[in-house]
C-alpha positions as CSV (number, residue, x, y, z in Angstrom):
1,M,238.0,98.5,109.1
2,G,235.1,96.5,110.5
3,N,233.9,97.7,113.9
4,T,236.6,99.7,114.8
5,V,235.9,103.0,116.2
6,L,238.0,105.9,115.3
7,K,238.6,108.8,117.7
8,P,240.0,111.6,115.7
9,K,242.1,114.3,117.4
10,A,240.5,117.0,115.5
11,V,237.2,117.8,114.2
12,I,236.5,117.0,110.3
13,V,235.3,120.5,108.7
14,Q,233.0,121.0,105.8
15,P,232.7,124.6,104.7
16,C,228.9,124.3,103.6
17,D,225.3,123.4,105.3
18,A,226.6,119.6,105.5
19,P,227.2,118.7,109.2
20,I,230.5,117.8,110.6
21,H,231.2,115.0,113.1
22,S,232.9,114.8,116.3
23,P,233.5,112.1,118.9
24,V,230.8,111.8,121.6
25,D,230.1,109.5,124.5
26,D,228.3,106.4,123.4
27,T,226.4,105.7,126.6
28,D,223.0,105.7,124.7
29,G,224.2,102.6,122.8
30,K,223.0,104.5,119.4
31,R,225.5,104.4,116.6
32,G,225.2,106.0,113.2
33,S,227.1,105.2,110.0
34,F,230.1,107.0,111.5
35,G,230.2,104.9,114.8
36,R,230.2,107.1,118.0
37,F,229.6,110.4,116.5
38,K,227.0,113.1,116.7
39,R,226.4,115.7,114.1
40,E,227.2,119.5,114.5
41,K,227.6,122.3,112.4
42,M,230.3,124.7,112.3
43,S,229.2,128.5,112.4
44,D,230.6,130.8,109.5
45,D,232.9,132.6,111.7
46,E,234.5,129.3,112.7
47,I,234.6,128.2,109.1
48,A,236.4,131.6,108.2
49,T,238.9,131.3,111.1
50,L,240.0,127.8,109.8
51,R,240.3,129.2,106.3
52,E,242.5,132.0,107.4
53,L,244.5,129.8,109.3
54,F,244.7,127.4,106.3
55,K,246.1,130.6,104.3
56,Q,248.6,131.4,107.0
57,R,250.0,127.9,107.3
58,T,250.2,127.5,103.5
59,A,252.3,130.6,103.1
60,D,254.8,128.7,105.3
61,E,254.5,125.5,103.5
62,V,255.4,127.3,100.3
63,K,258.9,128.3,101.6
64,V,259.4,124.4,102.6
65,L,258.2,123.2,99.4
66,R,260.1,125.7,97.4
67,N,263.3,124.8,99.5
68,Y,262.9,121.2,98.3
69,V,262.2,122.1,94.6
70,E,265.2,124.6,94.5
71,R,267.4,121.7,95.5
72,G,266.0,119.3,93.4
73,E,264.4,116.8,95.9
74,F,261.2,116.2,94.4
75,G,260.7,112.9,96.1
76,A,261.2,114.0,99.6
77,A,258.9,112.4,102.2
78,E,257.9,115.9,103.7
79,I,256.7,116.7,100.3
80,E,254.4,113.8,100.1
81,R,253.0,114.4,103.5
82,L,252.6,118.0,102.8
83,V,250.8,117.5,99.4
84,H,248.3,114.9,100.9
85,T,247.3,117.1,103.5
86,L,247.0,120.2,101.2
87,A,244.9,118.1,98.9
88,G,242.4,117.2,101.6
89,T,242.4,120.3,103.8
90,G,242.3,122.6,100.6
91,G,239.3,120.7,99.4
92,I,237.4,120.6,102.6
93,L,238.1,124.4,103.2
94,G,237.1,125.5,99.9
95,F,240.4,126.0,98.2
96,P,239.9,124.1,94.7
97,A,243.0,125.2,92.9
98,V,245.2,124.1,95.7
99,A,243.4,120.9,96.3
100,A,243.5,120.0,92.7
101,E,247.2,120.5,92.1
102,A,248.1,118.9,95.4
103,A,245.8,116.0,94.5
104,R,247.9,115.6,91.0
105,V,251.1,115.5,92.9
106,D,249.7,113.2,95.7
107,N,248.5,110.8,92.8
108,V,252.1,110.5,91.4
109,F,253.1,109.8,95.0
110,A,250.6,107.1,95.3
111,A,251.6,105.5,91.8
112,G,255.1,105.2,93.4
113,E,256.6,107.7,91.2
114,T,258.4,111.1,91.8
115,P,256.7,114.2,90.7
116,S,258.4,116.5,88.3
117,R,259.6,120.0,88.6
118,E,256.8,121.3,86.6
119,L,254.0,119.7,88.6
120,L,255.5,121.1,91.8
121,E,255.7,124.5,90.2
122,K,252.0,124.4,89.3
123,L,251.3,123.5,92.9
124,L,253.4,126.1,94.5
125,A,251.7,128.7,92.1
126,S,248.4,127.8,93.0
127,M,249.5,128.1,96.9
128,E,251.0,131.6,95.9
129,A,247.8,132.9,94.5
130,P,246.6,136.1,96.4
131,D,243.4,134.5,97.7
132,L,243.9,131.0,97.1
133,E,241.1,130.3,95.2
134,N,242.1,130.9,91.7
């Protein structure tokens, strides 16, 4: 990427004591390893809200994924996008089971292959866990 400065549309969230980064004005000319970013820390309440939103959204995504699996459309582009997002967001927000299963499916897509029904069913099971943290 060189010296390209990325301006994300959303804040990157880390549910621990590590700081997160958000874009700021670069008028002072100082740049860190992340380009034009300052460090901020989210409150526990903000992280809890994001975790709850993740759970709600995942419940909706279960329906979408289940529909594709029932139709035998294991290689649908929407599944690829969905699992990539789940792998990253699940890991960031502290849902390791979802993140791990989604990463397995994402790796299959990255290898240019189509995931199996069994692999997608394991992902669905992790997404349907009562607390999403099993």
